[in-house]
C-alpha positions in Angstrom: -37.8 -41.5 -31.0 -37.6 -42.5 -27.3 -33.9 -41.5 -27.1 -34.5 -38.0 -28.2 -37.4 -37.8 -25.7 -35.0 -38.8 -22.9 -32.1 -36.8 -24.3 -34.0 -33.5 -24.4 -34.6 -33.1 -20.6 -31.0 -34.2 -19.9 -29.7 -31.7 -22.5 -31.8 -28.9 -20.9 -30.5 -29.8 -17.4 -26.9 -29.8 -18.6 -27.5 -26.4 -20.3 -29.1 -25.0 -17.1 -26.2 -26.3 -15.0 -23.7 -24.8 -17.5 -25.4 -21.4 -17.4 -25.5 -21.4 -13.6 -21.9 -22.4 -13.3 -20.8 -19.8 -15.9 -22.8 -17.1 -14.1 -21.2 -18.1 -10.8 -17.7 -18.1 -12.3 -18.3 -14.6 -13.8 -19.7 -13.3 -10.5 -16.8 -14.6 -8.5 -14.3 -13.3 -11.1 -15.9 -9.8 -10.9 -16.0 -9.9 -7.1 -12.3 -10.8 -7.0 -11.4 -8.0 -9.5 -13.3 -5.5 -7.4 -11.5 -6.7 -4.3 -8.1 -6.4 -6.1 -9.1 -2.9 -7.3 -10.0 -1.9 -3.7 -6.8 -3.3 -2.3 -4.8 -1.4 -5.0 -6.7 1.8 -4.2 -6.0 1.3 -0.5 -2.3 0.8 -1.1 -2.1 4.0 -3.2 -4.2 5.9 -0.7 -1.8 5.1 2.1 1.1 6.1 0.0 -0.6 9.3 -1.1 -1.4 10.2 2.5 2.3 10.2 3.6 4.0 11.3 0.3 3.5 15.0 1.0 5.3 14.6 4.3 8.6 13.9 2.5 9.3 17.7 2.4 8.4 17.9 6.1 11.0 15.2 6.9 13.7 17.3 5.1 12.6 20.4 7.1 12.7 18.6 10.4 16.2 17.3 9.7 17.4 20.8 8.9 16.0 22.1 12.2 17.4 19.2 14.2 20.9 19.3 12.6 22.1 22.5 14.4 20.8 21.2 17.7 22.6 17.9 17.2 25.8 19.7 16.3 25.7 22.0 19.3 24.9 19.3 21.9 27.1 16.4 21.0 26.4 14.7 24.4 22.6 14.7 23.8 21.9 11.8 21.4 18.2 12.6 21.2 18.7 14.9 18.2 21.0 12.5 16.3 18.6 9.7 17.0 15.6 11.8 15.7 17.6 12.6 12.6 18.4 9.0 12.1 14.7 8.0 12.5 13.7 10.7 9.9 16.4 9.5 7.5 15.2 5.9 7.9 11.6 6.9 7.2 12.8 8.8 4.1 14.7 5.7 2.9 11.7 3.5 3.7 9.5 5.6 1.5 12.0 5.6 -1.4 12.6 1.9 -1.1 8.9 1.1 -0.9 8.2 3.2 -4.1 11.1 1.5 -5.9 9.9 -2.0 -4.9 6.3 -1.3 -5.7 7.2 0.1 -9.1 9.3 -2.9 -9.8 6.4 -5.2 -9.1 3.5 -3.4 -10.7 3.2 -1.5 -14.0 1.2 1.6 -14.7 -1.8 -0.2 -16.1 -2.1 -2.4 -13.0 -1.8 0.6 -10.7 -3.8 3.3 -12.5 -6.1 1.5 -14.9 -7.1 -1.6 -12.9 -5.5 -4.1 -15.2 -6.2 -7.6 -13.9 -3.4 -9.0 -11.7 -2.0 -12.5 -11.9 -2.3 -14.7 -8.9 1.3 -13.9 -8.0 0.8 -10.2 -8.2 -2.4 -10.4 -6.2 -0.3 -12.0 -3.4 2.3 -9.3 -3.8 -0.4 -6.7 -3.5 -1.3 -8.2 -0.1 2.3 -7.9 0.9 2.5 -4.3 -0.4 -0.5 -3.3 1.7 1.2 -4.5 4.9 4.5 -2.9 3.8 3.0 0.5 2.9 1.2 0.7 6.2 4.4 -0.1 8.1 6.2 2.6 6.0 3.5 5.1 6.7 3.6 4.3 10.4 7.3 4.7 10.6 7.1 8.1 8.8 4.4 9.4 11.0 6.1 8.3 14.2 9.4 9.7 13.2 7.8 13.1 12.3 5.8 13.1 15.5 8.9 12.3 17.7 11.0 15.0 15.9 8.3 17.6 16.3 7.9 16.8 19.9 11.6 17.0 20.5 11.8 20.4 18.7 8.8 21.7 20.7 10.6 20.7 24.0 13.8 22.4 22.9 12.2 25.6 21.7 12.8 28.5 24.1 9.8 29.6 26.1 8.0 32.5 24.5 
């Protein structure tokens, strides 16, 4: 009889500790999932902000090409074209690499990522921001160059 009297408070304390630890684990797991979802959304948002500019890159290259052809001694035009082409390639390479690393359910449906994929997502966030920066800068430089070369109206 004495053993069950002692055992009962110990069992209750173990049960309480177990419930607290389980609650803590579930809370931390949910917090990490939300953080992963937020990072994935941020990666996609950066991509989506510059993706529409792919057409603009093609248009700028088309506008710069005749200027580069007519002024062979002025490398500013060919340099601007090369920057735009590199930005285009950076976008295409980034999309290919991202698609190779993550599947549709992970990107669009919030499927839980493995530890490795969570680390990759951190890398992709840095990479997509760098790609977006390169695209925006190359577009800005090309537009500035075109504006300087436009005849005064």
